[in-house]
N, C-alpha and C positions, 0 to 999 in steps of 0.2 A: 256273350252280350262281349263286345270289343274291348281290349281297355281303351284309357284314354289316347298311349303312346300307340298303336297299333291303328287306333282311326283316326290319328296326326299325320299317318305314315302313309296310308293311300289314300287321305286328300289329299298329300303332296304327292304322292306317283299318277292319280291321276290328272295334276295341275301339270302334269310334264312333263307330262306326254305327247301333246302338241311338238315339243321341240324337237330341232334338228338331232339336237347328241341322243343318245342309246339312253333308254334308265327302265334300266334293272332294280328288282325285290329280293332280297338279302339271297343273291349269287355273288360267285366267285370272280374275281379281276379274271379276262377271259387273256388268252395269248397273244390276241392282239384290237387296238384300239382302235374306231372307226374313226377316218378324216372328222367327221360332224363333231367329236365328243364323246364322253363317259358320265356319266353320271349310275352312283349306288346307293339307295336307299338301303342302310342296315340295321336289322330294329334288335344290334348286341349290346347286351349293357359294361361294364368296367371288366366285370369279372367275368368272363368266357371272355373277353379277349388276353388272361395272361396265356 
């Protein structure tokens, strides 16, 4: 069963898909950012960012 955080991120990702900007989940920053923009949704907690 997905956590609340995972459920929210999945719903947000689905809602952002129709935008012109490229929307990714848990991906690293690409070398080039598309002209239309880029949105990366990450499920990292503060401890893993250090």
